N, C-alpha and C positions, 0 to 999 in steps of 0.2 A: 776622929769621927769616921763612921763607916761610909763607904761609898753610897752616893744617892743614885736613884734610878734616873737614867737619862734617855727618855724615849725619843723615837723619831717623831718630828713635828711636821705635819703635812699641810701645806697651803694650796692655793689655786695654781700658782706658777713656780713656787719654790718648795723645796723640802729641806728641813734642817735635820742633820744626822750627827750624832756624836763623832768628833774627830778622834783619830787614834794615831799611834806612831806610824802606822802604814801610810798615812796621808802626808807624812813629813816632806817627801820630795815636792809635792804640789804646793804645800804651805810655804816651804822654803822659797820656791820660785815666786809665789805671791808676795812674800815679805820683801822681795827685792824690786817689786814693780814701782817705778819712780813716783807716779802720781799717788799711789796708795801710801807710800812713805811720807810724802809731803802732807797729805790730808790728815794723817794720823800723827804727824810730828815725830816720826821715827828716825832718829839718827843712827841707832845701833845697827850693826850687821850681825847676822847670826849664821853659824855654820850649820850644815845639815845635821851633824851630830847633836848640836845644842837643841835644834828643833825636835829631833827624834826624842831626846831625853825629856823635854818639856811635855810633849804630848803623851809620852808613856806615863808620866806622873798625872797628867790631866785626866787620863782615862778613868782612874779610880779615885780622884780627888773628891773629897766631901765638901769642898768650899768653892767649887766652880763648875760651870757647864760650858764646855767649848764645843760649839756646833759648826759644822761645815754647811755653807749655803750651796745647795744643788739646784741648778736651773738648766733645763735642756740636757740633763744627764751629766753635766760637768760641774766640778767643784769650782765655784767662782769667787768665794770669799768665806768669811767666818763671822759669826755672831756669838758673843761671849757674855755670860754673867760670871763675874769673878769677885774675889774678895768677899764671898758671902759671909756675913756676920749673923750667924743664926740667933744669938740672944736678942739682937736688935732687929732681926728680920729685914736686913738691908743688904744691898749688893751694888756693885759697879757694873756698868754695861759698856760694851764696845762692839763696833761692827765695822767691817771693811769689805768692799767689793774689789778684789784684786784685778779681775778680768775686765778691762775697759769695755768690752762688748756687752758686759752685763750691767753696765751703769745706765741710768736714765730710763729704766724700763719698769720701775716700781719694785724690783726684786729686793732692794734694801729695805724699803718701807714694809713690804710683806714679811720679810725675815725678822725685822725688828718687832713687828706686831705679834708674830708667832712666839718669839722668845719672851716678850713682855707677858703675854697670856700665860705661858708656862711659869714664869717667875711669880706672878701674882696669884694664879689659880692653883697650880700644882705644888709649888714650893711655899706658898702662903707668905711671900715676902710683903713687907709693908712699904719699902722705899727702894727705888732703883735710881741710881744717879749716873751721870756721864759728864765728860768734858769734851767740848768741841772748840776748835780753833776759829778765830775771827775770819780767817781766809777761807772758811768752808760754810758759807751761808746756805748752800743747798742742803747740807746735812742738818743745820739748825732748823730750817723750815720743816723738814721731815720730823724731827724730834718734837717740834711745837705741834704739828698735826697729830702726833701720837699722844699728846697731852703733857709733855714735859714742860716745866716752868723754869725760867731763868732764876737762879739763886744768887749769882754773883759772878764777878770777873776776876780772874787772876791776871793782873796787868803784866804784860810783857813776859809771859811765862815761858815762851819758846823763842829761840833765835833760829830763824830759817833763812838761809842764803843771806846772812848778815842783817836781816831785818827782825826787829822785836815784834812778836805777835801775841795778842791777848788770848787767853783761854777762858771760855764761858763754862760755868758749872751749871748744870741743869738737873732737875730731878722730877720723878713722877712718883706720887704717893698713892697708895692703895685707894684711899677715899676719892681721889680724882680720876682713877682708872675706871673706865667704863667699857672695857672690851674694845681696845684700839682697832681702828680700821685695818684691813689686811692689805689693801692696795689702793692705788688711785691718786 
């Protein structure tokens, strides 16, 4: 599949711009932030070379949109539509704010709303799904506010610090999407 257009998405307090291999050092540092690793259930460690290679591929990939979340001029996280299944007009969504000073300010909500709008309106997706761990109720509330519905639970899908944690599967369908709020 040919590369898709990945425009800059501008909101009130955040801007989403396509990530590139040049962002690898900042992304690599973000991937190692302990609270982000916990909230995303990430056990893996990635080398800078692995991160560079991934984002070099992502720049031109036709099945994913990897965006950096920019607030106050700084790259504070990422929002991604990946695994885009064009025949079924479906994708997976993930988001993380690596920079602790960027949390609890509505940046994640606004970034998610921008990317959902892009997914439903520009990419004509019909379904966007995500997974959120039970120990992250703050994120689940944001997803519910944006219109995501709980579809089910993968029981004890993650072992974190020796404890089994459920993963909740949520989705937003085009017919339920009505221009998600951008912040608040």
